[in-house]
Every structure is written in C-alpha cells, then in structure tokens.
C-alpha positions as CSV (number, residue, x, y, z in Angstrom):
1,M,-25.6,-6.4,30.4
2,Y,-25.8,-8.7,27.4
3,K,-25.3,-5.8,25.0
4,K,-22.2,-4.6,26.9
5,L,-20.7,-8.1,26.7
6,L,-21.5,-8.3,23.0
7,L,-19.9,-5.0,22.4
8,L,-16.8,-5.9,24.4
9,F,-16.6,-9.2,22.4
10,A,-16.9,-7.3,19.1
11,V,-14.1,-4.9,20.1
12,L,-11.8,-7.7,21.2
13,S,-12.5,-9.7,18.1
14,F,-11.7,-6.7,15.9
15,S,-8.4,-6.0,17.7
16,I,-7.3,-9.7,17.7
17,A,-8.0,-10.1,13.9
18,S,-6.5,-6.8,12.9
19,A,-4.2,-8.2,10.2
20,F,-4.3,-10.9,7.6
21,T,-2.5,-12.1,4.4
22,V,-4.0,-12.7,1.0
23,N,-1.9,-14.0,-1.9
24,G,1.3,-13.2,-0.1
25,V,0.4,-9.6,0.7
26,N,-0.2,-8.4,4.3
27,Y,-3.2,-6.2,5.1
28,N,-4.1,-4.2,8.2
29,I,-7.8,-3.7,9.0
30,T,-8.5,0.0,9.4
31,S,-12.3,-0.2,9.8
32,A,-15.2,-2.6,9.4
33,T,-15.0,-2.2,5.6
34,T,-11.4,-1.0,4.8
35,V,-7.8,-2.2,5.0
36,E,-4.4,-0.8,4.2
37,V,-1.6,-2.7,2.6
38,G,0.7,-3.5,5.5
39,N,4.4,-4.3,5.8
40,N,5.6,-6.7,3.1
41,A,9.4,-6.7,3.5
42,G,11.0,-9.1,1.1
43,Y,8.2,-9.2,-1.5
44,N,9.5,-10.4,-4.9
45,G,8.4,-10.1,-8.5
46,A,5.4,-8.3,-10.0
47,L,2.8,-6.9,-7.6
48,I,-0.8,-6.3,-8.6
49,L,-2.8,-5.0,-5.7
50,P,-6.5,-5.7,-5.7
51,S,-9.2,-3.1,-4.9
52,T,-10.8,-5.5,-2.5
53,V,-9.7,-8.4,-0.4
54,S,-11.7,-10.9,1.7
55,D,-10.9,-12.5,5.0
56,G,-13.2,-14.5,7.3
57,G,-16.2,-13.9,5.1
58,T,-15.8,-10.1,5.2
59,T,-14.8,-8.1,2.0
60,Y,-12.7,-5.0,2.6
61,A,-11.8,-2.1,0.3
62,V,-8.1,-1.6,0.0
63,T,-7.6,2.2,0.6
64,S,-4.0,2.9,1.3
65,I,-0.4,1.6,1.5
66,V,1.4,2.1,4.8
67,S,4.7,3.8,5.1
68,S,7.6,1.5,4.3
69,A,5.3,-1.3,3.1
70,F,7.7,-2.5,0.4
71,N,10.8,-0.6,1.6
72,S,14.0,-2.2,0.1
73,C,12.2,-5.1,-1.6
74,L,15.2,-5.6,-3.9
75,N,13.4,-8.0,-6.3
76,L,10.1,-6.1,-6.7
77,T,9.9,-5.5,-10.4
78,S,6.5,-3.8,-11.1
79,V,3.5,-2.5,-9.2
80,V,-0.1,-1.9,-10.2
81,I,-2.1,0.1,-7.7
82,P,-5.9,-0.2,-7.8
83,N,-8.4,2.7,-8.1
84,S,-9.5,2.2,-4.5
85,I,-6.2,3.5,-3.1
86,T,-6.0,7.1,-2.2
87,A,-2.7,7.3,-0.3
88,I,0.8,6.0,-0.7
89,G,2.8,6.3,2.5
90,S,6.3,7.6,3.1
91,Y,9.2,5.3,2.1
92,T,6.7,2.8,0.6
93,F,8.8,1.7,-2.3
94,Y,12.1,3.2,-1.1
95,S,15.2,1.4,-2.6
96,C,13.2,-1.0,-4.7
97,I,16.2,-1.2,-7.1
98,A,14.6,-3.7,-9.5
99,L,11.4,-1.6,-9.9
100,T,10.8,-0.9,-13.6
101,A,7.1,-0.1,-13.9
102,V,4.5,1.6,-11.6
103,T,0.9,2.2,-12.4
104,I,-0.6,4.9,-10.1
105,P,-4.4,5.5,-10.6
106,N,-6.2,8.8,-10.5
107,S,-7.7,7.9,-7.1
108,V,-4.3,8.5,-5.5
109,L,-4.4,11.9,-3.7
110,S,-1.1,11.8,-1.8
111,I,2.3,10.3,-2.2
112,G,4.5,10.4,0.9
113,D,8.1,11.5,1.5
114,N,10.7,9.3,-0.2
115,A,7.9,7.0,-1.5
116,F,9.8,6.0,-4.6
117,A,13.3,7.4,-3.8
118,N,16.3,5.4,-4.8
119,C,14.4,3.3,-7.4
120,S,17.4,3.5,-9.6
121,I,16.1,1.9,-12.8
122,L,12.5,3.2,-12.7
123,P,12.2,4.8,-16.2
124,S,8.9,6.7,-15.9
125,V,5.9,7.5,-13.7
126,I,2.6,9.0,-14.8
127,L,1.3,11.1,-11.9
128,P,-2.5,11.1,-11.4
129,N,-4.5,14.2,-12.2
130,A,-6.2,14.2,-8.8
131,L,-2.9,14.2,-6.9
132,T,-2.9,16.9,-4.2
133,S,0.3,16.1,-2.3
134,I,3.7,14.8,-3.2
135,G,6.1,14.5,-0.2
136,A,9.7,15.6,-0.1
137,F,12.1,13.6,-2.1
138,A,9.3,11.3,-3.3
139,F,11.3,10.5,-6.5
140,A,14.8,11.4,-5.4
141,Y,17.7,9.4,-6.7
142,C,15.7,8.0,-9.6
143,P,18.2,8.9,-12.4
144,L,16.1,7.6,-15.3
145,L,13.1,9.8,-14.5
146,S,13.0,12.9,-16.6
C-alpha cells in the first residue's frame, strides 16, 4: 500500500510541476530528465537557449522547441540554439520580423512547417549537416535568404 501511495504522489507531483520559467523562458517537463522550450509569446531581444536548465534541484536537458513557441515575437532579434536540441517545431519563429541571426546546431534533426516563415529581415541561415526533415514553407516569405 505504501508503494502505491508513493507512486501516486510521484505521478501527481510530476503533473503539477510540469512547467517552469528560467531567465524569462518557459519550459515544459517532458520526462524526468528532459524539457522542451514552451510558449514564450512576447519574448524580446536576443535569445540564447541553454542546453540544460534546473528547477527544484533537478537539472533537465533542453531537447526541443514546441510549435509556435516564439510565434510573432516582433522584437526577437537573434536566436542561439544549443547542441542539445534535436527538433524545432512548426511555426516556432513564425513572423519574428526583427530576427536577424539564427544559430542552428548540428544536433537539430528536424525543422517544422513554417518554422521561420515570414522572418522578413533574416539574411542567412546555415542548415545543420544532420538535418533529416524540413517542413513545408519552413523559410517561406524570407526575401533576404538566398
């Protein structure tokens, strides 16, 4: 009986503490050791995502960025993505019209649909060698990309 109660408490604790914020960036817990970058509508300035974050004494690896995480962040100017991230979701940086620099590491395997679409002043992007999937219109309406 004690083990069942302990297990129930652990499950409830995990579901209650499923998201947290570090340095103004929201994270969603995806497992006991990993998180994804969550919704961050309205983020401003330069963004440097860490490869790990800590909350409540637990350190998590940052492994992905959810769909629409920074969608329409009109004052997001640059993004550095760490080597721990393997997936960038759909519409993640859609319409980030002030975005002028993006660093995508070789760890990224997939970029979702419209992930960087309508980033109208983004001048260049170097795609990782390990990339296996680029979604539809991932870089649509980025007139400075050649």
